[in-house]
N, C-alpha and C positions, 0 to 999 in steps of 0.2 A: 799625598797630603789630598783629602779634600779641605779646601778653604771656606771658609760661607762666603757668601759671594755680598757690596755690595755695587747696587748701581747706581750710575752716579748720569742725575735728569741738565740737560742745559737748561739756562734759560728763552726765548722766543728770536728776541732780534743777537742771535749774531751766527756770524759766516763762514763761523772757525772751529764749529761743533762741540765750541767748552773749551774748547784749549785754551786758552788764556784768561777764566772760570775756570769752571767746574774742576774738568780736565788736572790743573795743579792740586785736587785734592790726592791725588793717585794714590805718591808716593806713600802716606799721612796713612793711606786706606788698608795698605799694603804692609807699613809697620803695627799697623793693630793687629796681624794677625785675620785681615781679608781681601779680597784677589775682587781690584774692583774690574767693575762694569760698566761698557762704556752703552750706552744708551741716546746716540745720536739719531735729532731728526732732522738735523737741516737750517735753514731757515728760517721761520715761516714770519711774516707780517700782521696786523690784527686780523687780518679779513682768515689767515692761514692757521690763525689760532681758532677760527669760528669754527673752519671747515675741518679742520684737521684734528684738534683738542682728545674730541668723542675717539678718535681711532688708532689715534697713537696711544691712548692708555686703555685701550684693549690688547694694541701691540707690549705694551710693557706689561698689560697683568697674564700676557699667555708665555711671557720669560720666566715672571715671578715666581721660584719656589719656597714652602715651608722652608723658616730660617736665614730666607735672602732678609737686608736690609735696602735704604733708597738715599742717596743726597740728594736732595732736591737745588736749583737753584731755583728762582724765577715764577719761572710758569713752568716750569721743573716738577713746583707743588703742586701747579692745581690738575696736571697729566700725574703725576702719582697720587695723590687725597679718588681723583675718579677712578683709575685701576683698583684702589684701596674699594669703591663705592659698588664698581662692577664685581666685588670677592675674592683680589688678591690679599693672601696674607703679607702684611709688609711685619717683621721681623721690628724694627728701629726705623721711622720714619725722622731725620735730620733735614728739616727746611732751614734753605738759607735766604733774607728775605724775598719770601715765600710770596706771590701774588692770589694771596684770597680773602678771600671778609676777616676779620680778624676772629668774629663770631663765629663762624664756619665748626660745623661739630665732628669732628673726625671720624672714621667708621670704627666700627670696634672692630676690624682685620685688623687692624693696628694696633702690637702692640704699648710702643713709648715711643715718643715724638717730643723732638728739640726743639726750639725755635731760633733761630739767633734772626735779632731785629737790632734796625737803627733808626732813631726819627726822624734822621740825617735824607731817608729813603726817598728822590723825589718820585721817579719810576713807578712806586707802585701807591703811591697818594692819586698820580695817575690812574693811576686805573680804574681806580676808584666808577673817575668820568665814562670810563668807555663802561663800563659793568656790562649794558646791557649791548656789547654785542657775546659775550658767552653762553647766553640764551642760549639751555639747555645741557650744561655743564655747570663744573664746581666758577662759580660768583668771582671773576676778580675782584679783588679791594687791596687796601694796606697793610698788613697782619706786617708785610717786610720791613712797615716804621713806625708801629703800632703793639705787636706782640699777639698774643690771642689774648684776648679778651671775653671769651666766652664763659657757659657754665665751667665748673668748676669741675676738671676733671684728673683723677690721677698720673692719668697717662703723658697728658702734655705738661712740660717744663721750658720754660721763657727764660732766651741769655739775651739780656742787653747790652747790643757796645755800643751805646750811641756816644757813650765817650772815649772812644778808640775806632771810631768805623763813621766816615761822614758822606757814604753812598755808596749807592746802587751792588755794586759789586767787588768795592774796596777789600773786605776780608778775606777773597780769593786770588788777590794778588802773590807777589810768592811772599813778599816780604809779610802780614801782615799771617800769611801763615806760614813761615819760619819764625817771628818771634813771638807767638804765644797761640793763635788758634789750628796750629793742625794739632797741637798737645792736646788743646779743649776737642777737638774731635774724633780722638784718639778713644781720651780717653770717655766720649758720649758711645763710641761703635761697644767698648769695651763694656761699660759698665753694664748691670741686667738690672739695674732699679731704673 
């Protein structure tokens, strides 16, 4: 049986390939009936983001097939949307504390976008100050701390976690996944709307 695939894309400042963050979603992706696929790109500092995000987006695009979905955290969101800008078709794009401009307009090649954010996300607030580093690619910003604030887009759903989550990667901790986020993630992946 061929399962639909969900690519997991971690943030930029991790040295464990997302093991302590985005990889914690694997069992819930499986529970939703999808095959989790790691898109690990190693540790990138700020200079690495500037030098490699575009190439990483091209690599992700080359692996995505029609019907695939993506779950991305932080800079992983910038990589995923850049892949869509380059023509990748993404069924469901789930962004967890995305490092994107809050008014970023998503490419039409993405069917559905779900954004999980918390006003307590300091790293994405700081990313606004270093936005100039990302010239030529998706601009970093504070979407992870504000949600999507752009023009109305029926494909986009904001989910404010501010009353539960108090840090940039906290929702990806095993306890939060077990208490509520895992179930929520499963429902968003299974939903056709």
